[in-house]
C-alpha positions, 0 to 999 in steps of 0.5 A: 647217850653221854656220861661223865667216864669214859665207856671203859669203866663200865665194865664192872657195870657190865659183869653185873647186869648179866655180860659175866657172873663174877663179881668186879674186883673189890665188890661185897660179895651178897649178905653172908651170914649175919643180919643186923637190926637196931637197938631202937627197931628191937624194941619198938617192934617187939615191946609196943602194945595198946591202942593207935591214938591219934589224940596223942600219937598222932601229934609229933613227938619231936622235930628232928633238927630240934631234937639233935640240937638238944642232944648236943647241947646236953652232951656238951655241958657234961664233964669229962667223965662223959662219953657222947654217942658211944657205939654198941653192938652184940652178936647173938647166934640164932639158928641160921645167922649171927644177929648183930644188935647195933645202935649209939647210947647218947652218953655213958658216964664212969665215974666213982661219982655216979650213982649208989648202984655203981660206977657206970651210968647209961644216959638216954636223952629224949628231945620233947615238946611236953611239959616235962615237970608234968611227967611222972614216969619215962616211956616204956619204949625208952627205958628199953632202949637204955636197958639194951645198951646197958646189958650190952655195955655191962657185959662188955666190961664185965660189970655187977651193977649198972644205972640207966637214966632218962633224960628228957629235955623240953625243946622249947625252955631247955628244962631238963627231967631225969629218971634213974633206974638201978639194975644188976647186969645179970638180970639185964642180961637175961632180960635182953636174951629173952628179947633176942629169943622173941626176935629170932623167929623173925630172924630165921624168916629174914635170913631164909628169905634174903638167902632164896632172894640173892640165889634168885637175882644171882641167876636172873636175866634181862627178860627181853632183847635188849633195846637200842641203848638199853644195855648201856643205860642199866650199866650207867645205872649200876655204876651210878649205884656202885659208886654212890652216886646220883644220877639224872636220867632224862629218857624219852617214851619207849626207851624202857625207862623202868625195866632198865633202871630196875634190873640194873638196882636188883643186880646191885642188891644181889652184890651186896650194895643195896639192901632195899629198893624205894621206888618214888612216884608222884602219881599212883598209875606210876606205882602200877607200872613199877609193880608190875614190872616186878611181876614180870621179873618174878615171871623170870624167877626173881624172888622178891616181895614188894609193897605199894604203900597206899594212903591211909584214907584209900586203905582205912576200913572205916568211913571216916579215918579217925584213928583212935580206939573209940572211933575204929575197933581196928585201933582198939588193941592193935599193937597187941595183935599186929606182930602176929598178923605181920608174921602170918602174913610173911610165911604164908604170902609171896608177895605183899599186894594191897589186897593181902594186906587188907585180908590179913588185917580184917582177919586179925582186926588191925589198921591196914595202914599201920600194918602196910607201914610195918610189912615194909620192914620185911619188903625187898621193895618199896613202892611209895609217894614222893612224901614217904622220903622227903615230906619232913612229917609223912617220912617213913620214921621207920627208915629214915627217921633221926639218925637213921639211914641205910644201904637203900637205893632210891629210884625217883620216877617221873622226877620232874615232879619232884621240884614243884613238891619239893617247894611245896613240902618245905614251905609253910604259911599262916593266915592271921585271920586263923588265929582270931577264928581259934580264939573265938572257938576258945572264947564259945567254949569258955562260955559253954563251960562256965556252969561246968567246973570241972571243965579242964579248959578253965579249971586249968587255966588254958582258956586264959592263957591261950586266948592271951597267946593267939591275941599276941601273935595276932598282934604280931601278924597285925604289925607285919600287915600294916607295913604290907600294901599288897605284898612286901618281903620281910627278913625279922619274924622273930617276935611272931615266932617267939609267940608261936613258941609259947602258944605252941608249949601251951596247947601241947600241954592242954592236949595232953590234959584232955587226951581222952575228954571229948571236948569240941574245941579240942579239935580246933586246937588240934588242928591249928597245933599242927599248923604251927608245928609245921611253921615252927619246923620249916622255920628251922630250916630257912636259909638263903634258899627261902624268901619270907613274904606277907601278901594281902589275899583276894579273900581279904586274909593276910599271909605270911609265907615261908617259901622254899625257892629252891629245894635242893639242900632239903632234898639232898638231905634226905637223899643223903639217907640212902646209898644212891639215888637214880632220878629219871624222867622222860621230859628232864631238860635242860638237865643241869637245871634239874640237876642244880634244883633236885640236889645234884652235887659235884661228880654225879651223873647226868646221862641223855638217852636217845629215843629208840622210835623210827622218827618218820613215824611222827609228824612234828608240825609247828604254826607260824600263824598262831599264838595263845599270847594273852595279847592275841587272844582275840575272837579271830585267834580262837577261830583260827586255833579251832580251825587248825584242830579241824584241819588236822583231825579230818584227814584221818578218823582217829582219837586225838587230844588237844591240850589248852593252857588253861580252862578258860581257853580250853572252854573257847576253843571247845565251844568254838570247835564243837559250834562250827566243825562238830559233826557225826564224824567227830566226837567231842569231849573235854576235861572237867575242872574237877574230876573224880577218879570215876570221871577220870577213868570214863574220860579215857575209857572213851579213847580205848577203841581197838586197844592192842591194835597194830595201827601201821599194819591197819594202814598198810592194809587199808583196813578201816578199824572202827573209823567212821568217827573221830574223838577229839578230847579237849584237855589242859596243859599240865593237867591230869591227862597231859602226863602219866597215861599210857595210850598205846597204838590206835588209842591216841594218834595225835596231839595238838598243843596249843601254847608253850605251857608257862605258867600264869604270872603270879606272885610266887613265879615272880618271886621265883624270876627275881630270886634266880635273877639275883643268883645270876641264872636267867630268872624267867627260864626258871619260873616260867620257861622251863617248867612250861616247856616241860608241860608241852614234852609231856603232853607230846609224849602221850602220843608215840608210846611204842615202836608200833606207834604212829601219830602227829604232834602240832605246836600251834604257837608261833613262839615254837620257832624262836631259838630260846625255845627251840634249844629246849627241844629234845634230841628226837625233835630236830626234825619239824615242819613250820606250817600255816592254817592254809597248808597243814590239811595237805601236810597231814594228809601227806603224812598219813598217805606216806603210810598206806 
């Protein structure tokens, strides 16, 4: 295990994770007697009312980057009397603590020309996609924000009167609309203090809970004896948080990654080095592992409330997720009831489980998904998908909205998955045929509405505008298509983007007009609107880390894609919303590859944790006479591989998994194996191409066997435990069963991996290869070899899960004997044996005999 600084620098970390109880010099001593709340959170939390309605609120009000640009543009245009981004705060003495209300006014104008009500104007700027000329009034919650700033500033400057100005700017046309309101400072003070009194019960609850949490963290001990290297690993995590850095941690199975990361993070929270822990995952099963770890620590006295954010579709009470008051009774009046539901949950429950969320949501008739998001504001730990931090459309705006951030700790589990997910989240595509399809939908709606003189589609002229702009965009797509024979890199798509901006604006206006009118075409327009929104937002991000290309697809459609080849900058920006990020995985090799593409910077740390397992309990075999290469995929090769599998499994009854490079390959091998080697002693099952949740559970249930039995003890005593049969499960390498499943003890005694896991050659893989070749890196490694080897390591990791496990890992591909692959082997793979088809059975037999 290594890190950039000398071990002597671990002293402060060791103190923090329980070696000593005193704080390292210079560290903050906890939260003290202050609580902080932003002006925006205060007004949005207390003053919301009415329905959830995705017919309007589901559409993005602004894009983060464009919103910031609009703010800066307007601020630059103002004169010398204009003060931009003025920080303001107000101290309110609650019963048990001081509540600090803070925020930044977009602008303050002090001039004798500033208005009839006085010499000062508080300016609140909002970027919007709406047609500002159609706005009748400012949005109430925006006005409330400005009133808070006016109350604070007016009192501080001892003013008698003050004016607020709401500045709305259309982010496409840059048209500006002002709304003015005049107040006496005294009436604003009364209004503001009343708002704070309403928030006091929330502040009192939060203060009391923080006090209990801090006390419990202070006395919290590591729940188990430290495994080899685990204490040092926890120290590295703490030190990374202390220095506000990122840590890239490669830790094999058995090190106890989850606990080794969570425990020092909690200790850091106890020293004021973090206010909230976000545990970010790619899969549901790893979220469960995190929650179980919190439960273990709670059993040891930790007072800590965690919540798993469940996807809207999974937690919704309705059969169809349609979030508006006409389709869902829980959406109707949701905001009028939600705060009572949240407060009752806070004061009565020790932890915010999914079951408790749904129980209280049912009781108060509110949306369980939206309730879970509100409750997360009061949780100490949030367990959620990567999307909630990194996705530009799904991220938690409560925590990570424009200009937002905090003293947050981000723990990114199975971090190897973040690379491809990042590429996916920051890419966008348009299909030419979709423009024509929507145009036909509009024409059809136009025909149906001809007899209806009141039809908004025709009466307001949206049918003609939409058709005209869709035709324009289709024309630009057609021009790109004519230049593309099969695939083409493109540099300039500005004419199309200009057409998309106009189309976006028209769709936005139309959707505003028909917000509550049931027209079939509205749903089609709304869905396309989201596609255009996403494309335009990603277009604003396009830089040297992107490739723009067009392609004729197999179904004849024409695609334009903004492909995020290197998501590092986007990921780094998101991680900058917190204090520190720990990215960890059992397979994060080569670590510099992941560090470079997952947003690592100079000064960030990387650690390789050695395996704690006895390597003699695992046989690592490499075949020197078979391969999955395309040029060798013959009947004879399939036959040889099937026999290899039989020679390995015949020597000991038990559960095995065979990982194949593709579904087609799996079907070939499974068919041959079952026909020629299947017997009453060997059962075969295989992974279907599409499996629902129940089918996945049924598949894994077959591997349960004698769950909890100690295989080593059984072998030593020569005890046969249900060993009259073997189970061989055929799976796809990189699929749902090759990572994230935990088959301990006798549930899996062998993993047979066919091939090197190389992704199939495709257009985007070749784009990645060419891109990194041009950057002076090994394009083949970046596009194929590194992702492939990660799949192999993940599959191999299914076998040895605990210190008691014994098993075989067989790599059936002669390419693993090449240096290019062996240099990517983890340290614990330094000892392996080369086998061939004739000798593998004897070698497997000797391995099992050595444990009798």
